[in-house]
Steps between C-alpha positions, in 0.01 A plus 500: 500500500737790563719542191863590562742659253620159373142383432425818310823478300420141397147592397608812307770305318244235407251758376758670279672183370445422129302181567367613838688227687769502768768233514623410845375366827557648845332522838344830391365335185350218704331758725346661189384159372352408839314833507358432151680795339733290282476149354746255350502532121713201404862428422733512202739216429799735487428678834507319836261740682123516451322794340225691679226736383270749668148393585208740451515571875872571466437752224237673714732508802784644296286768343345613828 
């Protein structure tokens, strides 16, 4: 997968977030999930959007 600036921004935000999760869904997020770089990490009752976290492959892709 060719990562664009939006993909990289999502992944960097996730990596630096306090709980290592990103809240929000988008077409770019779904591309990352489909590529196996991010995965759904659940929902909170007070937030309508799902949370996502980096997979080990996502961490490797971001760090390379």
